[in-house]
C-alpha positions as CSV (number, residue, x, y, z in Angstrom):
1,M,0.0,0.0,0.0
2,P,1.2,3.6,-0.6
3,G,3.1,5.4,2.1
4,N,2.8,9.1,2.9
5,K,2.9,11.1,-0.3
6,V,2.8,14.9,-0.8
7,E,0.8,14.4,-4.0
8,P,-1.4,11.2,-4.1
9,A,-0.8,9.2,-7.2
10,K,-3.7,9.4,-9.7
11,I,-5.2,6.2,-10.8
12,L,-7.7,5.6,-13.7
13,V,-9.7,2.4,-13.6
14,V,-11.1,1.4,-17.0
15,D,-13.7,-1.4,-17.0
16,D,-17.0,-1.8,-18.7
17,E,-18.3,-3.6,-15.6
18,K,-19.6,-0.8,-13.4
19,T,-19.6,-2.7,-10.1
20,T,-15.9,-3.6,-10.6
21,R,-14.6,-0.2,-11.5
22,L,-16.6,1.5,-8.7
23,A,-15.4,-1.0,-6.2
24,L,-11.7,-0.6,-7.3
25,C,-12.0,3.2,-7.2
26,E,-13.3,3.0,-3.7
27,A,-10.5,0.7,-2.6
28,F,-7.8,2.9,-4.1
29,N,-9.3,6.1,-2.6
30,Q,-9.4,4.4,0.9
31,V,-5.7,3.7,0.9
32,G,-4.6,7.2,-0.2
33,Y,-4.7,7.2,-4.0
34,Q,-6.8,9.6,-6.1
35,A,-8.9,7.3,-8.3
36,D,-11.2,8.0,-11.2
37,H,-13.0,5.6,-13.5
38,A,-14.1,5.1,-17.1
39,G,-16.6,2.7,-18.5
40,S,-15.1,2.2,-22.0
41,G,-12.0,2.6,-24.1
42,H,-13.3,5.8,-25.7
43,D,-14.1,7.3,-22.3
44,A,-10.6,6.4,-21.1
45,L,-9.0,8.2,-24.1
46,S,-11.1,11.3,-23.3
47,E,-9.8,11.2,-19.7
48,L,-6.2,10.8,-20.7
49,A,-6.5,13.6,-23.2
50,T,-7.4,16.1,-20.5
51,S,-5.8,14.7,-17.3
52,H,-2.5,13.1,-16.3
53,Y,-2.7,9.7,-14.5
54,D,0.3,7.9,-12.9
55,V,-1.3,4.5,-13.5
56,V,-4.2,3.2,-15.6
57,I,-5.8,-0.1,-14.6
58,L,-7.2,-1.3,-18.0
59,D,-9.6,-4.2,-18.7
60,L,-8.6,-5.9,-22.0
61,Q,-12.0,-7.3,-22.9
62,M,-14.4,-4.4,-23.5
63,P,-17.0,-3.9,-26.2
64,G,-16.4,-1.2,-28.8
65,M,-12.7,-0.6,-28.1
66,S,-10.5,-3.3,-26.5
67,G,-7.8,-2.6,-24.0
68,V,-5.1,-3.4,-26.6
69,Q,-6.6,-0.9,-28.9
70,V,-6.5,1.7,-26.1
71,L,-2.8,1.0,-25.5
72,K,-2.0,1.6,-29.2
73,E,-3.9,4.9,-29.2
74,V,-2.2,6.3,-26.1
75,E,1.4,5.5,-27.0
76,Q,2.0,9.2,-27.8
77,M,-0.8,10.7,-25.7
78,A,0.4,9.4,-22.3
79,P,4.1,8.6,-22.4
80,N,4.5,9.1,-18.7
81,T,1.6,6.8,-17.6
82,A,2.0,3.2,-16.6
83,F,-0.6,0.8,-17.8
84,V,-1.6,-2.4,-15.9
85,V,-3.9,-4.6,-17.8
86,F,-6.2,-7.3,-16.4
87,T,-8.8,-9.7,-17.8
88,A,-10.9,-12.7,-16.9
89,H,-10.1,-14.3,-20.2
90,A,-6.3,-14.7,-19.8
91,S,-4.1,-16.3,-22.4
92,T,-0.4,-16.1,-23.3
93,D,-1.4,-14.4,-26.6
94,T,-3.4,-11.6,-25.0
95,A,-0.6,-11.0,-22.4
96,I,2.0,-10.8,-25.0
97,A,-0.1,-8.4,-27.2
98,A,-0.7,-6.2,-24.2
99,L,3.0,-6.1,-23.2
100,R,4.1,-5.4,-26.8
101,S,1.7,-2.5,-26.8
102,G,3.3,-0.9,-23.7
103,A,1.6,-2.4,-20.6
104,V,4.0,-2.8,-17.7
105,D,2.2,-5.7,-16.0
106,Y,-0.6,-8.2,-16.7
107,L,-3.1,-9.5,-14.1
108,R,-5.8,-12.1,-14.2
109,K,-9.3,-11.6,-12.8
110,P,-10.1,-12.1,-10.1
111,V,-7.1,-10.5,-8.5
112,S,-6.7,-9.8,-4.8
113,L,-6.5,-6.2,-3.6
114,E,-3.2,-6.9,-2.0
115,R,-1.7,-8.1,-5.3
116,L,-3.2,-5.1,-7.2
117,F,-2.0,-2.6,-4.6
118,A,1.5,-4.0,-4.8
119,V,1.6,-3.9,-8.6
120,V,0.3,-0.3,-8.7
121,E,2.7,0.9,-6.0
122,R,5.6,-0.6,-7.9
123,A,4.4,1.1,-11.1
124,V,4.0,4.5,-9.4
125,K,7.4,4.3,-7.8
126,K,9.1,3.5,-11.1
127,Q,7.2,6.3,-13.0
128,R,8.1,8.8,-10.3
129,Q,11.8,7.8,-10.2
130,Q,12.0,8.2,-14.0
131,K,10.3,11.6,-13.7
132,Q,12.8,12.7,-11.0
133,Q,15.7,11.6,-13.2
134,R,14.4,13.6,-16.1
135,E,13.8,16.7,-13.9
136,A,17.3,16.4,-12.4
137,V,18.9,16.3,-15.9
138,Q,16.9,19.3,-16.9
139,L,17.9,21.3,-13.8
140,L,21.5,20.4,-14.4
141,R,21.3,21.6,-18.0
142,Q,19.7,24.9,-16.9
143,A,22.3,25.4,-14.2
144,M,25.2,24.8,-16.6
145,Q,23.6,27.2,-19.2
146,A,23.2,29.9,-16.5
147,L,26.8,29.6,-15.6
148,Q,27.8,29.3,-19.2
149,L,29.8,26.2,-18.5
150,P,30.0,23.0,-20.5
151,M,28.0,20.0,-19.2
152,G,31.2,18.4,-18.1
153,D,34.8,17.7,-18.9
154,D,35.9,15.2,-21.4
155,E,36.2,12.4,-18.8
156,E,32.6,13.0,-17.7
157,E,31.3,13.0,-21.2
158,E,33.1,9.8,-22.0
159,T,31.3,8.1,-19.0
160,A,27.9,9.1,-20.5
161,V,28.7,7.5,-23.9
162,L,28.9,3.8,-24.7
163,Q,30.3,2.5,-28.0
164,V,30.6,-0.9,-29.5
165,A,31.9,-1.0,-33.1
166,D,29.7,1.4,-35.1
167,I,27.1,1.7,-32.4
168,L,27.2,4.7,-30.1
169,I,24.8,5.3,-27.1
170,N,24.4,8.5,-25.2
171,E,23.1,7.5,-21.8
172,Q,22.3,11.1,-20.8
173,T,20.0,11.7,-23.7
174,Q,19.0,8.1,-24.2
175,S,19.7,8.3,-27.8
176,A,21.8,6.1,-30.2
177,H,23.7,6.4,-33.5
178,Y,24.8,3.7,-35.9
179,Q,27.6,4.4,-38.4
180,G,27.2,8.1,-37.6
181,E,23.5,8.3,-38.3
182,P,20.8,8.7,-35.6
183,L,18.9,5.5,-34.7
184,P,15.1,6.0,-34.3
185,L,14.5,3.6,-31.4
186,T,11.4,2.8,-29.5
187,P,11.8,2.8,-25.6
188,V,11.9,-1.0,-25.7
189,E,14.5,-1.1,-28.5
190,Y,16.6,1.4,-26.6
191,K,16.6,-0.7,-23.5
192,L,17.5,-3.8,-25.5
193,L,20.3,-2.1,-27.4
194,H,21.7,-0.4,-24.2
195,H,21.9,-3.8,-22.5
196,L,23.5,-5.5,-25.5
197,V,26.1,-2.7,-25.8
198,C,26.9,-3.1,-22.1
199,C,27.5,-6.8,-22.7
200,P,29.1,-7.1,-26.2
201,D,30.3,-10.5,-27.6
202,T,28.1,-12.2,-24.9
203,V,25.2,-14.5,-25.6
204,L,22.1,-13.1,-23.7
205,S,19.1,-15.2,-23.1
206,Y,15.6,-14.0,-24.1
207,V,14.6,-14.4,-20.4
208,E,17.3,-11.9,-19.4
209,L,16.4,-9.4,-22.2
210,A,12.7,-9.6,-21.3
211,R,13.6,-8.8,-17.7
212,V,15.6,-5.8,-18.9
213,S,13.1,-4.5,-21.4
214,H,9.8,-5.2,-19.7
215,G,10.7,-5.9,-16.1
216,M,9.2,-9.4,-16.3
217,D,10.3,-12.9,-15.3
218,I,8.8,-15.2,-17.9
219,E,9.7,-18.5,-19.5
220,E,12.2,-18.6,-22.4
221,T,9.6,-19.5,-25.0
222,E,7.3,-16.7,-23.9
223,A,10.2,-14.3,-23.7
224,R,11.3,-15.1,-27.2
225,T,7.8,-14.6,-28.6
226,L,7.5,-11.3,-26.7
227,L,10.8,-10.0,-28.0
228,R,10.8,-11.4,-31.5
229,T,9.4,-8.3,-33.2
230,H,11.4,-5.8,-31.2
231,L,14.7,-7.6,-31.9
232,Y,13.9,-8.1,-35.6
233,R,13.2,-4.3,-36.0
234,L,16.3,-3.5,-34.0
235,S,18.4,-5.8,-36.2
236,Q,17.0,-4.2,-39.4
237,K,17.9,-0.7,-38.0
238,L,21.5,-2.0,-37.5
239,G,22.0,-3.0,-41.1
240,G,19.6,-5.9,-41.6
241,K,20.2,-9.5,-42.6
242,E,23.9,-10.6,-42.6
243,Q,25.2,-7.0,-42.0
244,S,23.7,-6.6,-38.6
245,P,26.0,-7.1,-35.6
246,L,22.9,-8.3,-33.7
247,Q,22.7,-12.0,-34.3
248,A,20.6,-14.9,-33.0
249,V,22.5,-17.9,-31.5
250,R,20.3,-21.0,-32.1
251,G,18.9,-22.4,-28.9
252,R,20.7,-19.9,-26.6
253,G,19.6,-16.3,-27.3
254,V,21.1,-13.3,-29.1
255,I,24.5,-11.6,-29.2
256,L,25.9,-8.2,-30.2
257,Y,29.2,-8.7,-32.0
258,T,32.0,-6.1,-32.0
259,T,33.3,-7.9,-35.1
260,L,30.8,-9.8,-37.2
261,P,31.8,-13.4,-37.7
262,E,30.8,-15.6,-40.7
263,T,28.5,-17.9,-38.7
264,D,25.2,-17.6,-36.7
265,D,21.9,-16.1,-37.9
266,P,20.6,-12.6,-38.0
267,V,17.7,-12.0,-35.7
268,R,14.4,-12.9,-37.3
């Protein structure tokens, strides 16, 4: 349950079952959150267009607009909101679809309030830590500009930059370049590439990469299915086919080579 907060976290409960969403709102309000509710995907989009929410509890199975459709619509609208999806009709396919679309966690109905509170509190904590980091970087930049000083000396700049072969990552701006050109990466692709660059010439399992990119501990088969599209697109952005330094190692995982060998397979 949440501790003492100066600003209570805002929660939006989206469920077409009125009894469920009202009960969850009441439970969240009683433990210190500020909770609102929406009865459809379209209503949820209207709420998110006018108000910021730290966490959205989103039912996947709703008439008119499903939870997965909502996730796709809000990718640009609410980049600083964590989405926790839940459904009574759980399956591996629906879980993977939701996580691919940006959800941070997946719960099956019925779920205990204790479990739900724990998931929401973890999501709120993560979102606020990321916000604090962004604000700290912004304040540092403003202070340096006011003093007319560079952001740091050469040694400090080097520590903020990672490079493997033709791949360069700027940790401060969370941006990447390949062969001198900017890489347009999604948040998941950036997390994957950053971890791979930190561990070059090392075979990394899909389980490990799923934990890094989605914060989930899942089985190898599920992790590979979850990451297949992300890794394929990342490989394409790194040259594609045999030219990409990102390669699949059959039965083991993937590897980012500093020098591309003649064996193994590009990620597909």
